[in-house]
NUMAR-189814 format. One record per residue (C-alpha): residue number from 1; chain; x, y, z. Coordinates in steps of 0.25 Angstrom, whole numbers. Layout:
residues N
r seq NUM, mol A, xx X, yy Y, zz Z;
...
END
This chain:
residues 409
r seq 1, mol A, xx -192, yy -580, zz 859;
r seq 2, mol A, xx -181, yy -577, zz 869;
r seq 3, mol A, xx -181, yy -562, zz 872;
r seq 4, mol A, xx -167, yy -561, zz 877;
r seq 5, mol A, xx -155, yy -569, zz 882;
r seq 6, mol A, xx -144, yy -564, zz 890;
r seq 7, mol A, xx -131, yy -571, zz 893;
r seq 8, mol A, xx -119, yy -567, zz 901;
r seq 9, mol A, xx -118, yy -553, zz 895;
r seq 10, mol A, xx -133, yy -551, zz 894;
r seq 11, mol A, xx -131, yy -553, zz 879;
r seq 12, mol A, xx -144, yy -554, zz 870;
r seq 13, mol A, xx -146, yy -568, zz 865;
r seq 14, mol A, xx -145, yy -564, zz 850;
r seq 15, mol A, xx -131, yy -558, zz 853;
r seq 16, mol A, xx -127, yy -571, zz 860;
r seq 17, mol A, xx -132, yy -580, zz 848;
r seq 18, mol A, xx -124, yy -571, zz 838;
r seq 19, mol A, xx -111, yy -574, zz 845;
r seq 20, mol A, xx -111, yy -589, zz 840;
r seq 21, mol A, xx -98, yy -596, zz 839;
r seq 22, mol A, xx -97, yy -605, zz 826;
r seq 23, mol A, xx -91, yy -617, zz 835;
r seq 24, mol A, xx -104, yy -619, zz 842;
r seq 25, mol A, xx -114, yy -617, zz 830;
r seq 26, mol A, xx -122, yy -629, zz 827;
r seq 27, mol A, xx -127, yy -630, zz 813;
r seq 28, mol A, xx -140, yy -622, zz 811;
r seq 29, mol A, xx -147, yy -635, zz 808;
r seq 30, mol A, xx -142, yy -642, zz 821;
r seq 31, mol A, xx -145, yy -630, zz 830;
r seq 32, mol A, xx -159, yy -629, zz 824;
r seq 33, mol A, xx -162, yy -643, zz 827;
r seq 34, mol A, xx -156, yy -643, zz 841;
r seq 35, mol A, xx -164, yy -630, zz 845;
r seq 36, mol A, xx -177, yy -631, zz 837;
r seq 37, mol A, xx -185, yy -638, zz 847;
r seq 38, mol A, xx -179, yy -631, zz 860;
r seq 39, mol A, xx -185, yy -619, zz 866;
r seq 40, mol A, xx -181, yy -605, zz 861;
r seq 41, mol A, xx -173, yy -603, zz 873;
r seq 42, mol A, xx -165, yy -616, zz 872;
r seq 43, mol A, xx -162, yy -613, zz 857;
r seq 44, mol A, xx -156, yy -599, zz 861;
r seq 45, mol A, xx -148, yy -605, zz 872;
r seq 46, mol A, xx -142, yy -616, zz 863;
r seq 47, mol A, xx -138, yy -605, zz 853;
r seq 48, mol A, xx -132, yy -597, zz 865;
r seq 49, mol A, xx -121, yy -608, zz 866;
r seq 50, mol A, xx -116, yy -604, zz 852;
r seq 51, mol A, xx -112, yy -591, zz 858;
r seq 52, mol A, xx -97, yy -588, zz 861;
r seq 53, mol A, xx -95, yy -586, zz 876;
r seq 54, mol A, xx -86, yy -574, zz 881;
r seq 55, mol A, xx -72, yy -577, zz 883;
r seq 56, mol A, xx -67, yy -584, zz 895;
r seq 57, mol A, xx -61, yy -575, zz 907;
r seq 58, mol A, xx -46, yy -574, zz 908;
r seq 59, mol A, xx -46, yy -585, zz 918;
r seq 60, mol A, xx -54, yy -595, zz 909;
r seq 61, mol A, xx -67, yy -593, zz 917;
r seq 62, mol A, xx -81, yy -588, zz 914;
r seq 63, mol A, xx -91, yy -579, zz 922;
r seq 64, mol A, xx -105, yy -584, zz 924;
r seq 65, mol A, xx -110, yy -572, zz 916;
r seq 66, mol A, xx -102, yy -578, zz 904;
r seq 67, mol A, xx -112, yy -589, zz 902;
r seq 68, mol A, xx -125, yy -584, zz 909;
r seq 69, mol A, xx -137, yy -585, zz 900;
r seq 70, mol A, xx -151, yy -578, zz 901;
r seq 71, mol A, xx -163, yy -581, zz 892;
r seq 72, mol A, xx -176, yy -574, zz 893;
r seq 73, mol A, xx -190, yy -580, zz 892;
r seq 74, mol A, xx -199, yy -568, zz 889;
r seq 75, mol A, xx -211, yy -576, zz 890;
r seq 76, mol A, xx -221, yy -564, zz 892;
r seq 77, mol A, xx -216, yy -559, zz 878;
r seq 78, mol A, xx -214, yy -572, zz 870;
r seq 79, mol A, xx -227, yy -580, zz 868;
r seq 80, mol A, xx -220, yy -591, zz 860;
r seq 81, mol A, xx -209, yy -593, zz 870;
r seq 82, mol A, xx -219, yy -593, zz 881;
r seq 83, mol A, xx -227, yy -604, zz 874;
r seq 84, mol A, xx -214, yy -613, zz 872;
r seq 85, mol A, xx -212, yy -613, zz 887;
r seq 86, mol A, xx -227, yy -614, zz 892;
r seq 87, mol A, xx -230, yy -627, zz 900;
r seq 88, mol A, xx -243, yy -634, zz 900;
r seq 89, mol A, xx -246, yy -628, zz 913;
r seq 90, mol A, xx -244, yy -613, zz 909;
r seq 91, mol A, xx -230, yy -612, zz 915;
r seq 92, mol A, xx -216, yy -612, zz 909;
r seq 93, mol A, xx -212, yy -626, zz 904;
r seq 94, mol A, xx -200, yy -630, zz 913;
r seq 95, mol A, xx -196, yy -641, zz 903;
r seq 96, mol A, xx -193, yy -630, zz 893;
r seq 97, mol A, xx -186, yy -622, zz 903;
r seq 98, mol A, xx -177, yy -634, zz 906;
r seq 99, mol A, xx -173, yy -635, zz 892;
r seq 100, mol A, xx -169, yy -620, zz 892;
r seq 101, mol A, xx -162, yy -621, zz 905;
r seq 102, mol A, xx -153, yy -632, zz 900;
r seq 103, mol A, xx -150, yy -625, zz 887;
r seq 104, mol A, xx -147, yy -612, zz 896;
r seq 105, mol A, xx -137, yy -620, zz 905;
r seq 106, mol A, xx -130, yy -626, zz 893;
r seq 107, mol A, xx -128, yy -612, zz 886;
r seq 108, mol A, xx -123, yy -607, zz 899;
r seq 109, mol A, xx -113, yy -618, zz 900;
r seq 110, mol A, xx -109, yy -616, zz 885;
r seq 111, mol A, xx -106, yy -602, zz 887;
r seq 112, mol A, xx -97, yy -605, zz 899;
r seq 113, mol A, xx -89, yy -616, zz 893;
r seq 114, mol A, xx -87, yy -608, zz 880;
r seq 115, mol A, xx -72, yy -604, zz 879;
r seq 116, mol A, xx -75, yy -593, zz 870;
r seq 117, mol A, xx -67, yy -599, zz 858;
r seq 118, mol A, xx -75, yy -600, zz 846;
r seq 119, mol A, xx -66, yy -611, zz 841;
r seq 120, mol A, xx -68, yy -621, zz 852;
r seq 121, mol A, xx -80, yy -630, zz 854;
r seq 122, mol A, xx -86, yy -629, zz 868;
r seq 123, mol A, xx -87, yy -642, zz 877;
r seq 124, mol A, xx -99, yy -651, zz 877;
r seq 125, mol A, xx -108, yy -646, zz 889;
r seq 126, mol A, xx -117, yy -657, zz 895;
r seq 127, mol A, xx -129, yy -654, zz 905;
r seq 128, mol A, xx -125, yy -663, zz 917;
r seq 129, mol A, xx -137, yy -660, zz 925;
r seq 130, mol A, xx -148, yy -650, zz 929;
r seq 131, mol A, xx -152, yy -649, zz 943;
r seq 132, mol A, xx -159, yy -640, zz 953;
r seq 133, mol A, xx -169, yy -635, zz 944;
r seq 134, mol A, xx -179, yy -627, zz 952;
r seq 135, mol A, xx -193, yy -621, zz 948;
r seq 136, mol A, xx -194, yy -609, zz 957;
r seq 137, mol A, xx -206, yy -603, zz 950;
r seq 138, mol A, xx -218, yy -612, zz 950;
r seq 139, mol A, xx -225, yy -604, zz 940;
r seq 140, mol A, xx -215, yy -602, zz 928;
r seq 141, mol A, xx -225, yy -593, zz 922;
r seq 142, mol A, xx -226, yy -590, zz 907;
r seq 143, mol A, xx -230, yy -576, zz 909;
r seq 144, mol A, xx -216, yy -572, zz 914;
r seq 145, mol A, xx -202, yy -569, zz 908;
r seq 146, mol A, xx -190, yy -577, zz 912;
r seq 147, mol A, xx -175, yy -578, zz 910;
r seq 148, mol A, xx -167, yy -591, zz 910;
r seq 149, mol A, xx -153, yy -588, zz 916;
r seq 150, mol A, xx -142, yy -598, zz 915;
r seq 151, mol A, xx -129, yy -596, zz 924;
r seq 152, mol A, xx -117, yy -604, zz 926;
r seq 153, mol A, xx -114, yy -605, zz 941;
r seq 154, mol A, xx -103, yy -615, zz 942;
r seq 155, mol A, xx -92, yy -621, zz 933;
r seq 156, mol A, xx -83, yy -633, zz 936;
r seq 157, mol A, xx -72, yy -640, zz 928;
r seq 158, mol A, xx -82, yy -645, zz 917;
r seq 159, mol A, xx -96, yy -643, zz 923;
r seq 160, mol A, xx -105, yy -631, zz 924;
r seq 161, mol A, xx -117, yy -627, zz 933;
r seq 162, mol A, xx -127, yy -618, zz 927;
r seq 163, mol A, xx -140, yy -612, zz 933;
r seq 164, mol A, xx -152, yy -609, zz 924;
r seq 165, mol A, xx -163, yy -600, zz 930;
r seq 166, mol A, xx -176, yy -596, zz 924;
r seq 167, mol A, xx -179, yy -582, zz 930;
r seq 168, mol A, xx -191, yy -573, zz 930;
r seq 169, mol A, xx -187, yy -560, zz 922;
r seq 170, mol A, xx -196, yy -553, zz 932;
r seq 171, mol A, xx -188, yy -553, zz 945;
r seq 172, mol A, xx -177, yy -564, zz 940;
r seq 173, mol A, xx -183, yy -574, zz 950;
r seq 174, mol A, xx -179, yy -589, zz 946;
r seq 175, mol A, xx -190, yy -597, zz 941;
r seq 176, mol A, xx -182, yy -610, zz 937;
r seq 177, mol A, xx -168, yy -614, zz 939;
r seq 178, mol A, xx -159, yy -625, zz 936;
r seq 179, mol A, xx -144, yy -629, zz 938;
r seq 180, mol A, xx -137, yy -636, zz 926;
r seq 181, mol A, xx -124, yy -643, zz 926;
r seq 182, mol A, xx -116, yy -644, zz 913;
r seq 183, mol A, xx -103, yy -652, zz 910;
r seq 184, mol A, xx -93, yy -648, zz 899;
r seq 185, mol A, xx -87, yy -659, zz 891;
r seq 186, mol A, xx -75, yy -659, zz 881;
r seq 187, mol A, xx -80, yy -661, zz 867;
r seq 188, mol A, xx -71, yy -673, zz 865;
r seq 189, mol A, xx -77, yy -681, zz 877;
r seq 190, mol A, xx -65, yy -681, zz 885;
r seq 191, mol A, xx -71, yy -675, zz 898;
r seq 192, mol A, xx -75, yy -663, zz 904;
r seq 193, mol A, xx -72, yy -649, zz 898;
r seq 194, mol A, xx -67, yy -638, zz 908;
r seq 195, mol A, xx -76, yy -626, zz 908;
r seq 196, mol A, xx -72, yy -612, zz 911;
r seq 197, mol A, xx -72, yy -609, zz 926;
r seq 198, mol A, xx -84, yy -600, zz 931;
r seq 199, mol A, xx -80, yy -587, zz 938;
r seq 200, mol A, xx -93, yy -582, zz 945;
r seq 201, mol A, xx -93, yy -566, zz 948;
r seq 202, mol A, xx -105, yy -562, zz 955;
r seq 203, mol A, xx -108, yy -566, zz 969;
r seq 204, mol A, xx -120, yy -574, zz 964;
r seq 205, mol A, xx -111, yy -581, zz 954;
r seq 206, mol A, xx -101, yy -585, zz 965;
r seq 207, mol A, xx -112, yy -590, zz 974;
r seq 208, mol A, xx -118, yy -599, zz 963;
r seq 209, mol A, xx -104, yy -604, zz 959;
r seq 210, mol A, xx -101, yy -608, zz 974;
r seq 211, mol A, xx -114, yy -615, zz 976;
r seq 212, mol A, xx -113, yy -623, zz 963;
r seq 213, mol A, xx -98, yy -626, zz 967;
r seq 214, mol A, xx -103, yy -631, zz 980;
r seq 215, mol A, xx -113, yy -640, zz 973;
r seq 216, mol A, xx -103, yy -646, zz 964;
r seq 217, mol A, xx -93, yy -648, zz 975;
r seq 218, mol A, xx -104, yy -656, zz 983;
r seq 219, mol A, xx -107, yy -664, zz 971;
r seq 220, mol A, xx -92, yy -667, zz 969;
r seq 221, mol A, xx -91, yy -671, zz 984;
r seq 222, mol A, xx -103, yy -681, zz 982;
r seq 223, mol A, xx -96, yy -687, zz 970;
r seq 224, mol A, xx -84, yy -689, zz 978;
r seq 225, mol A, xx -91, yy -695, zz 990;
r seq 226, mol A, xx -99, yy -704, zz 980;
r seq 227, mol A, xx -85, yy -710, zz 977;
r seq 228, mol A, xx -82, yy -714, zz 991;
r seq 229, mol A, xx -86, yy -729, zz 993;
r seq 230, mol A, xx -89, yy -727, zz 1008;
r seq 231, mol A, xx -98, yy -715, zz 1005;
r seq 232, mol A, xx -104, yy -722, zz 993;
r seq 233, mol A, xx -108, yy -734, zz 1002;
r seq 234, mol A, xx -114, yy -726, zz 1013;
r seq 235, mol A, xx -122, yy -717, zz 1003;
r seq 236, mol A, xx -127, yy -729, zz 996;
r seq 237, mol A, xx -131, yy -736, zz 1009;
r seq 238, mol A, xx -139, yy -724, zz 1013;
r seq 239, mol A, xx -146, yy -722, zz 1000;
r seq 240, mol A, xx -150, yy -737, zz 999;
r seq 241, mol A, xx -156, yy -735, zz 1013;
r seq 242, mol A, xx -164, yy -723, zz 1008;
r seq 243, mol A, xx -168, yy -731, zz 995;
r seq 244, mol A, xx -173, yy -743, zz 1003;
r seq 245, mol A, xx -182, yy -734, zz 1012;
r seq 246, mol A, xx -188, yy -727, zz 1000;
r seq 247, mol A, xx -191, yy -741, zz 993;
r seq 248, mol A, xx -198, yy -747, zz 1005;
r seq 249, mol A, xx -212, yy -740, zz 1003;
r seq 250, mol A, xx -212, yy -743, zz 988;
r seq 251, mol A, xx -209, yy -757, zz 990;
r seq 252, mol A, xx -220, yy -759, zz 999;
r seq 253, mol A, xx -230, yy -752, zz 989;
r seq 254, mol A, xx -224, yy -761, zz 978;
r seq 255, mol A, xx -224, yy -774, zz 986;
r seq 256, mol A, xx -236, yy -772, zz 995;
r seq 257, mol A, xx -245, yy -763, zz 988;
r seq 258, mol A, xx -257, yy -767, zz 998;
r seq 259, mol A, xx -249, yy -762, zz 1010;
r seq 260, mol A, xx -243, yy -749, zz 1003;
r seq 261, mol A, xx -245, yy -735, zz 1009;
r seq 262, mol A, xx -254, yy -726, zz 1000;
r seq 263, mol A, xx -250, yy -713, zz 994;
r seq 264, mol A, xx -238, yy -718, zz 985;
r seq 265, mol A, xx -235, yy -721, zz 971;
r seq 266, mol A, xx -223, yy -730, zz 967;
r seq 267, mol A, xx -212, yy -722, zz 959;
r seq 268, mol A, xx -213, yy -730, zz 946;
r seq 269, mol A, xx -228, yy -727, zz 945;
r seq 270, mol A, xx -225, yy -712, zz 944;
r seq 271, mol A, xx -216, yy -714, zz 932;
r seq 272, mol A, xx -218, yy -708, zz 918;
r seq 273, mol A, xx -210, yy -711, zz 905;
r seq 274, mol A, xx -207, yy -704, zz 892;
r seq 275, mol A, xx -198, yy -708, zz 880;
r seq 276, mol A, xx -193, yy -698, zz 870;
r seq 277, mol A, xx -185, yy -700, zz 857;
r seq 278, mol A, xx -176, yy -688, zz 857;
r seq 279, mol A, xx -177, yy -680, zz 845;
r seq 280, mol A, xx -167, yy -670, zz 838;
r seq 281, mol A, xx -176, yy -658, zz 842;
r seq 282, mol A, xx -171, yy -660, zz 857;
r seq 283, mol A, xx -156, yy -660, zz 854;
r seq 284, mol A, xx -147, yy -650, zz 859;
r seq 285, mol A, xx -136, yy -643, zz 852;
r seq 286, mol A, xx -127, yy -655, zz 855;
r seq 287, mol A, xx -137, yy -664, zz 848;
r seq 288, mol A, xx -142, yy -672, zz 860;
r seq 289, mol A, xx -155, yy -670, zz 868;
r seq 290, mol A, xx -156, yy -657, zz 874;
r seq 291, mol A, xx -155, yy -658, zz 890;
r seq 292, mol A, xx -166, yy -648, zz 892;
r seq 293, mol A, xx -175, yy -657, zz 883;
r seq 294, mol A, xx -172, yy -669, zz 892;
r seq 295, mol A, xx -175, yy -661, zz 905;
r seq 296, mol A, xx -189, yy -657, zz 898;
r seq 297, mol A, xx -192, yy -671, zz 895;
r seq 298, mol A, xx -189, yy -675, zz 909;
r seq 299, mol A, xx -196, yy -664, zz 916;
r seq 300, mol A, xx -209, yy -665, zz 908;
r seq 301, mol A, xx -209, yy -680, zz 911;
r seq 302, mol A, xx -207, yy -677, zz 926;
r seq 303, mol A, xx -218, yy -667, zz 926;
r seq 304, mol A, xx -228, yy -677, zz 920;
r seq 305, mol A, xx -223, yy -687, zz 930;
r seq 306, mol A, xx -226, yy -677, zz 942;
r seq 307, mol A, xx -239, yy -673, zz 936;
r seq 308, mol A, xx -244, yy -687, zz 934;
r seq 309, mol A, xx -239, yy -691, zz 948;
r seq 310, mol A, xx -245, yy -678, zz 955;
r seq 311, mol A, xx -258, yy -675, zz 947;
r seq 312, mol A, xx -254, yy -661, zz 946;
r seq 313, mol A, xx -245, yy -653, zz 936;
r seq 314, mol A, xx -232, yy -652, zz 945;
r seq 315, mol A, xx -223, yy -640, zz 945;
r seq 316, mol A, xx -208, yy -642, zz 942;
r seq 317, mol A, xx -200, yy -639, zz 954;
r seq 318, mol A, xx -186, yy -643, zz 951;
r seq 319, mol A, xx -177, yy -652, zz 943;
r seq 320, mol A, xx -168, yy -659, zz 954;
r seq 321, mol A, xx -159, yy -665, zz 944;
r seq 322, mol A, xx -156, yy -668, zz 929;
r seq 323, mol A, xx -145, yy -677, zz 925;
r seq 324, mol A, xx -140, yy -678, zz 911;
r seq 325, mol A, xx -134, yy -692, zz 912;
r seq 326, mol A, xx -132, yy -694, zz 897;
r seq 327, mol A, xx -135, yy -686, zz 884;
r seq 328, mol A, xx -148, yy -690, zz 876;
r seq 329, mol A, xx -146, yy -691, zz 861;
r seq 330, mol A, xx -156, yy -687, zz 850;
r seq 331, mol A, xx -164, yy -699, zz 846;
r seq 332, mol A, xx -163, yy -706, zz 860;
r seq 333, mol A, xx -175, yy -713, zz 866;
r seq 334, mol A, xx -176, yy -705, zz 879;
r seq 335, mol A, xx -184, yy -712, zz 890;
r seq 336, mol A, xx -189, yy -703, zz 902;
r seq 337, mol A, xx -194, yy -709, zz 915;
r seq 338, mol A, xx -200, yy -702, zz 927;
r seq 339, mol A, xx -203, yy -705, zz 941;
r seq 340, mol A, xx -209, yy -697, zz 953;
r seq 341, mol A, xx -198, yy -700, zz 963;
r seq 342, mol A, xx -202, yy -692, zz 975;
r seq 343, mol A, xx -214, yy -684, zz 981;
r seq 344, mol A, xx -212, yy -673, zz 991;
r seq 345, mol A, xx -222, yy -668, zz 1002;
r seq 346, mol A, xx -223, yy -654, zz 995;
r seq 347, mol A, xx -228, yy -660, zz 982;
r seq 348, mol A, xx -215, yy -661, zz 975;
r seq 349, mol A, xx -213, yy -673, zz 965;
r seq 350, mol A, xx -200, yy -678, zz 961;
r seq 351, mol A, xx -199, yy -684, zz 947;
r seq 352, mol A, xx -187, yy -691, zz 941;
r seq 353, mol A, xx -185, yy -693, zz 926;
r seq 354, mol A, xx -174, yy -702, zz 920;
r seq 355, mol A, xx -171, yy -701, zz 905;
r seq 356, mol A, xx -164, yy -712, zz 897;
r seq 357, mol A, xx -161, yy -715, zz 883;
r seq 358, mol A, xx -166, yy -728, zz 878;
r seq 359, mol A, xx -160, yy -736, zz 867;
r seq 360, mol A, xx -170, yy -747, zz 864;
r seq 361, mol A, xx -162, yy -754, zz 854;
r seq 362, mol A, xx -151, yy -756, zz 863;
r seq 363, mol A, xx -160, yy -758, zz 875;
r seq 364, mol A, xx -152, yy -747, zz 882;
r seq 365, mol A, xx -157, yy -736, zz 892;
r seq 366, mol A, xx -147, yy -724, zz 896;
r seq 367, mol A, xx -151, yy -714, zz 907;
r seq 368, mol A, xx -149, yy -700, zz 902;
r seq 369, mol A, xx -155, yy -691, zz 912;
r seq 370, mol A, xx -161, yy -690, zz 926;
r seq 371, mol A, xx -171, yy -679, zz 930;
r seq 372, mol A, xx -177, yy -676, zz 944;
r seq 373, mol A, xx -189, yy -666, zz 944;
r seq 374, mol A, xx -197, yy -660, zz 956;
r seq 375, mol A, xx -211, yy -656, zz 954;
r seq 376, mol A, xx -221, yy -649, zz 963;
r seq 377, mol A, xx -234, yy -657, zz 963;
r seq 378, mol A, xx -240, yy -650, zz 976;
r seq 379, mol A, xx -253, yy -647, zz 968;
r seq 380, mol A, xx -256, yy -662, zz 966;
r seq 381, mol A, xx -271, yy -665, zz 968;
r seq 382, mol A, xx -268, yy -677, zz 977;
r seq 383, mol A, xx -257, yy -680, zz 987;
r seq 384, mol A, xx -244, yy -685, zz 980;
r seq 385, mol A, xx -240, yy -699, zz 982;
r seq 386, mol A, xx -227, yy -704, zz 987;
r seq 387, mol A, xx -218, yy -711, zz 977;
r seq 388, mol A, xx -212, yy -724, zz 981;
r seq 389, mol A, xx -200, yy -731, zz 974;
r seq 390, mol A, xx -200, yy -746, zz 973;
r seq 391, mol A, xx -186, yy -748, zz 967;
r seq 392, mol A, xx -172, yy -743, zz 971;
r seq 393, mol A, xx -171, yy -734, zz 958;
r seq 394, mol A, xx -184, yy -727, zz 962;
r seq 395, mol A, xx -180, yy -725, zz 977;
r seq 396, mol A, xx -167, yy -719, zz 972;
r seq 397, mol A, xx -174, yy -709, zz 964;
r seq 398, mol A, xx -183, yy -706, zz 976;
r seq 399, mol A, xx -171, yy -704, zz 985;
r seq 400, mol A, xx -164, yy -695, zz 976;
r seq 401, mol A, xx -177, yy -687, zz 975;
r seq 402, mol A, xx -179, yy -686, zz 990;
r seq 403, mol A, xx -165, yy -681, zz 991;
r seq 404, mol A, xx -167, yy -670, zz 981;
r seq 405, mol A, xx -180, yy -666, zz 987;
r seq 406, mol A, xx -176, yy -666, zz 1002;
r seq 407, mol A, xx -180, yy -651, zz 1003;
r seq 408, mol A, xx -194, yy -655, zz 998;
r seq 409, mol A, xx -196, yy -666, zz 1008;
END
């Protein structure tokens, strides 16, 4: 199904898979169970993690090329592969691509942290977040061939930033891109695992490294500022003022419906829900629910929410943020809830999805994931209505969406 896969040395996938190290091999039964219901691309990427990485450089670092992975989607030649990725609207299914992109980023991370010693086990790698996913090609046509490219652009003490891009084979233009953050943990649970430093070589690699380093520095500065009591109070006061301003129209609509303005809908009225008992078929190689499957569940619920709200089949434009707060175990009762949280003048619809594990017997609910999506519903048959929050949690979600979409408004 996969015509070819290239890594840091443009090595064919078959040769990469031949270099498996015994320390990483799951039992055949476990690996088959974990991969049987994933896409063929994801299966190959998971197997790639069993490959032994090249030796570290003398200074203990690695080059970006050491962990770069490229997988080919030869859709024009492989009908079965094309059928697996076809959406109900005749385009590539973004939810399936998200699964592959998560697996791709994980494989890049594994290849970077591997110390090259077949006798030592690699650290535990955790997907911390996925952000800045952008759909740059609205068509995502099925009659074209693509390459999925994963590149490590920055490495900190125990964290990694990986860019995954779906590129057209013809011209190499980017159709879909996302940024993943992975964190390496020690297997004994004692804290972060120090990863090899990254040594960018080319001018492009150096620029990407510098850009990522600036973002990481800004985040660190924000975390430090959040610890300052005076700045905390100032920020909280300003946020409270904005939240109260957002709540006023919704409270008028709730308390005085006969006097409310037209052209709006209350936020809670846009909500959809879904509950899933997670099955063994969606587990990853670590035995927990595959992060890519969680993203697909959330995206497809968000799509349905935007569709029901707008009256047209929306186009996925971006994923503003995905937070992996806690892992989800196989057998869990996973509850997903969506809201339309903001609407832009250009027909962009912002949808938030939360995922929580329910334990009915214990009367417990634990948040596991937050997702924020943006859709293009500019082809809606009727004008899109404004969304009004009526409680503080809703107003907070809307304020976050407005801040993310400043360029849209």
